[in-house]
C-alpha positions as CSV (number, residue, x, y, z in Angstrom):
1,X,11.7,7.4,11.7
2,X,9.5,9.4,9.8
3,X,6.5,7.6,7.8
4,X,5.1,9.6,4.9
5,X,1.3,9.1,4.9
6,X,-1.5,10.0,2.3
7,X,-5.3,9.9,3.8
8,X,-7.6,7.7,2.5
9,X,-9.6,10.2,0.3
10,X,-5.8,12.0,-1.5
11,X,-5.1,8.1,-2.4
12,X,-8.6,7.4,-3.5
13,X,-8.4,10.9,-5.9
14,X,-5.1,10.4,-7.0
15,X,-5.8,6.2,-7.9
16,X,-8.8,7.4,-9.5
17,X,-7.2,10.0,-11.7
18,X,-4.7,7.5,-12.8
19,X,-1.6,9.7,-10.9
20,X,-0.4,6.6,-9.4
21,X,0.0,4.2,-12.5
22,X,3.3,4.8,-12.2
23,X,3.5,3.4,-8.5
24,X,3.5,0.5,-6.7
25,X,0.8,-0.4,-4.7
26,X,1.0,-3.0,-2.2
27,X,-1.2,-4.3,-0.2
28,X,-0.3,-6.3,2.9
29,X,-4.1,-7.6,3.9
30,X,-3.8,-11.5,4.0
31,X,-5.8,-13.9,0.8
32,X,-8.7,-13.9,2.8
33,X,-8.9,-10.6,3.0
34,X,-7.3,-9.7,-1.0
35,X,-10.6,-12.3,-1.7
36,X,-12.8,-10.1,-0.6
37,X,-11.9,-7.4,-2.7
38,X,-9.3,-6.1,-3.7
39,X,-7.7,-3.3,-6.0
40,X,-7.1,-3.7,-9.7
41,X,-4.4,-1.5,-9.7
42,X,-2.9,-3.3,-6.3
43,X,-0.3,-5.9,-6.0
44,X,-0.9,-8.9,-3.1
45,X,2.2,-8.6,-0.8
46,X,0.9,-10.4,2.2
47,X,2.8,-8.4,5.5
48,X,4.3,-11.6,6.6
49,X,6.0,-12.1,3.0
50,X,7.2,-8.9,2.3
51,X,10.7,-10.0,4.0
52,X,11.6,-12.9,1.6
53,X,10.0,-10.8,-1.4
54,X,12.0,-7.3,-1.1
55,X,13.9,-8.5,-4.4
56,X,10.0,-8.1,-6.0
57,X,10.4,-4.1,-5.5
58,X,11.5,-1.0,-7.0
59,X,13.7,0.6,-4.7
60,X,13.2,4.3,-7.3
61,X,9.7,3.1,-7.5
62,X,7.0,5.2,-4.8
63,X,5.4,2.8,-3.2
64,X,2.0,2.8,-1.7
65,X,1.4,0.2,1.8
66,X,-2.5,-0.4,2.4
67,X,-3.9,-2.7,4.8
68,X,-7.1,-3.0,6.0
69,X,-7.4,-0.6,8.4
70,X,-3.6,1.0,8.4
71,X,-1.8,-1.2,11.2
72,X,-0.1,-3.4,9.5
73,X,0.6,-0.8,6.3
74,X,2.4,1.4,8.7
75,X,4.2,-1.3,10.5
76,X,5.3,-2.3,6.9
77,X,6.6,1.6,5.8
78,X,8.4,0.6,8.5
79,X,10.2,-2.1,8.0
80,X,11.0,-1.1,4.3
81,X,12.1,2.3,5.8
82,X,14.6,0.6,7.8
83,X,15.6,-1.3,5.0
84,X,17.2,1.5,2.6
85,X,13.7,2.0,0.6
86,X,13.4,5.9,0.5
87,X,10.0,5.9,-1.5
88,X,7.5,5.2,0.7
89,X,3.6,6.0,1.2
90,X,1.4,4.4,4.6
91,X,-2.5,4.6,3.1
92,X,-3.7,6.3,6.2
93,X,-7.5,3.5,7.3
94,X,-6.4,1.4,4.5
95,X,-8.8,-0.2,2.4
96,X,-12.3,0.2,4.8
97,X,-11.7,4.1,4.0
98,X,-10.5,3.7,0.6
99,X,-13.0,1.6,-0.7
100,X,-16.2,3.7,-0.5
101,X,-14.4,6.0,-2.6
102,X,-13.3,3.9,-5.3
103,X,-15.7,1.6,-7.6
104,X,-14.2,-1.1,-9.9
């Protein structure tokens, strides 16, 4: 199954333009990582909680999944695609690459 992906730079541009305001930005990092810093428009859903929280997600909404470097988010995008979600996009490079482009 192919995972749709977006570069950190492209994601940051869309985020700053407000083009992602109708989308769901899912940050799957651990709580301690979230506390260090996160995007204001992101929703925190640690990777290990995703299976039990699927009902919280809107299958019709585009979901951008991010983590620290893009590895955990890739696994979560695979999981969501395997569970019938279609509008899933992995943010490549994660917060490590997105953060330098976005000042909040």
